[in-house]
N, C-alpha and C positions, 0 to 999 in steps of 0.2 A: 546536569550530567547527561552525557550521551547515552541513549538506549542501545543495547546490544543488537546487532544485526539479526534479523529473523531469516534463518537459512531455509529456503523454500523447497529443497529437494530431499530425496530419500538418502539413506546411508549408502546404498549401493551406488547411487549417482555421485555422492560425495567422494567415495573411494575411487571411482573411475576418473573423477576430475581433480584428484589430489587435494580435496577440501575437507578431509575428515575432522580436522581441528575446528573449523568453522561449524561443521555439522554438530559435533559433540557439545560445543559451547552453547549453541542455540537450543539443542535438545534439552540440556540441563536447565536452561532459562525457561523453556516451555513448561517443564515440570514445576519449577519454582513459581511461575506465574499461575498455574492451575491451583497450586496450594494457597497462594495469596488470595485468589478469588474465593476459595472455600473458606478461608479464615475471615475474610471481609464479610461474607454472607453470614457466617456464624455469629460474628460480633454485632451485626446490624439487623438481624431478624428477630423480632420480638415474639414469634410464635404465630403472628397473624399478618404482619406487614414487614416488608423489606424497607430499610431506611432510604430516604430520598437521596439521589445523587451519589450513592456509595461507589458506583463504578468509576467515578473520577479519581478516587484514591488509587485504584489499581492501575488505571491508565497513566497517572502521573509517574508511577514507578516503572512500568514496563513499556509504555507507549501504546498508541492506537493499534499498530500493526500486529504486535504480539498478542495483545488481548483479543483482537479479532480472530487471529489465527487459532488460539487456544479454544475460544468459544465455538468457532466454526467446526473445529475438529471434534469437540464434544457433541455438537448437534449431529454430526455425521456418524460418529461412533454409536450414538444412542438414537438413531433416526426412527426406530420402531416404537419409541416411548411416546405415547399419546399425550403426555402432559406438557410437551413442548408445542408451542403454537406453530401452525402451518407457515405463518409469515417468517418466523425465525428459522425454520428448517429450509425454506426457500432462500433466505438470505445466506445461509451457510453454503448452499450450493454454488454461490457466486465467488467463493474464496477457494483457491486451489490448495488442496491438502494432498500431498503425494502418498500413495500406498507405500507402506514402509515395514516390510517384514524381514526379520533377521533370524535365520535358523528356525523359520516357522513361527516366530513370535511376532505378534502385531505391536510394533513399537509405538504406534499412535495411541494405544490404550494407556500408555504411561502418563500421558498428560490430559486425561479426561477429567473434567471437574466433577466431583462426586457429590456435590450438594444436592438437596432434594430438587428434583426436576421442576416442580411448579415454582419454587422460589428462584431457582437458577434462571428460569424463563424470564422472570422479572428483571434479573440482573442483565440478561442479554438485551432486553428492551432498553435498559438504561445505557448500556455501552453503545448500542446502535444509534441512539439519539445523540449521544455525545459526538459520534462520528458524523452523523447527518448534519449536525449544527455547524460543521466546518464549511458546508455548502460547496463542496469540491465539484469540479467538472467530472463527468463520467461518460461512458460510451453513448448515452442518449443525447449528449451535447455535441457529438463528433460525427464527421464524415468518415467512412470506412478508409483505412490506410492500406489495404491489401495491395492495390495496384497504383498507389500514389507515389509520385516523386516528391520528396519532402522539401526540396530546395525552394526557399522563398515562402514556405508555408508556416503558419502558426500552429504548432503541434501541442497536444495536451499530454503532459507527462503523467504516467501512473504515479499517484501520490505515495505509493509504498517506497519510491526511490527518493523521497524527501524526508528530512528529519521532521519531527513533530512541530517544531517552531516554524517550519517553512511549509506546512500543510495548509496552504491557502490557495484560492483560485488564481490569484496573481502569480504565485510562484510555480504554478503548473504550466504556464504559457511560455513556450520557447520558439523563437524565430530561427528556423533551421537554415544554415548557410552552406553546408557542404559535407563531404564525407561519403564513402562508398555506400554506407547504410541508407543514404537518402534515396537511392535507387531501389525499386522493387525487384529488380532482376540481378543486381550485383551480388557477389559472394561475400563482400565485406559487410560489416554490421555497424561500424561507428558512424555516428551522426554528430556533426559539430554545429553549434549555434550559440544563441545568446538568450539569457533570461530577459523577458520583456520587463520584468519588475525593476531591474536595475542595470540592464545592459551587459552584465558580466558574461564572459565566455563560459561555455560548458561543453561536455561531450557525454553522450549516452549511446546505448545500442538501439537499433531500430525497434526491437521488441519492447523497449521500455516505454513506448508511447501508446496511448489509448487510441488516438486518431487525430484528425485535423479538426480544430474548433470550427463549428459552422459559422459562416460569414455573418449571419444575422445576430449571432450571440457575441461577437467580438466587441468588448467594451470600448467606449470612446477613449479612455486613457491608453488602451493598448494601440489603438489606431494612431494616436498622437506619438506614442513611443516608437512605433515602426517608422513613421515619417522622420522623426528625429534621428533614429539610428541609420536610416537610409541616407540622409543628408550628411551625417558625420562620415559615413563610409566613402561617400563621393568626394568629400573635401579633404580628408586626411587618411593616412595609412592606419591599419589596425594597431592598437596598443593594448597592453594589459595581458595578464596571464590567465591560465585555465582556472575555472571556478566550479567546484562541485559542492552541492548542498546536500 
């Protein structure tokens, strides 16, 4: 079953963009996820140790992105609590959580996980490991995109735009072919290209990409796929429809 979309903006931004329904659905799912984490910890903590791999259960239900979002929000809301590790607090800083006050009320406090901090810290460690085990590309593997023209470049897609079953290094790689978003100076945002994994067409916004994969890191299979796609394009007209993962 598909996981619900994690809405990444505040209520005021959602109202401005006509996206209140998406915001409210995601907000309620954040609350449900926080409670699920609490319940899972309660069931799997024996008073001394947290059960092994218990984060998998919550990730399976809510997905990597929402679990990370809820845990990062908790780390930030409770950042002065010394029972959370410095590593986990630093990790949380890398996940964007918008400030979200409504009539003076901090809405982010509604989906803070209230389990004992020392035990919750162990759960965060587990959740982070599950995500790290995906071995996804990140900004350390990329050239900066700020002034880059994307046409003909292999760009790395932010994995939050991929469903969990497609969160693989292979499915992050897109050969960009056109669209105003390819230009660093154009007002348009759309980028058109193909997934290197299967050659399917796709479109994303310029901001959805982390950067250009460094040349020395490009896998051999990807080089072969680029060659194959180039030859196909030269020998026959484009066919096929748009593909969004």
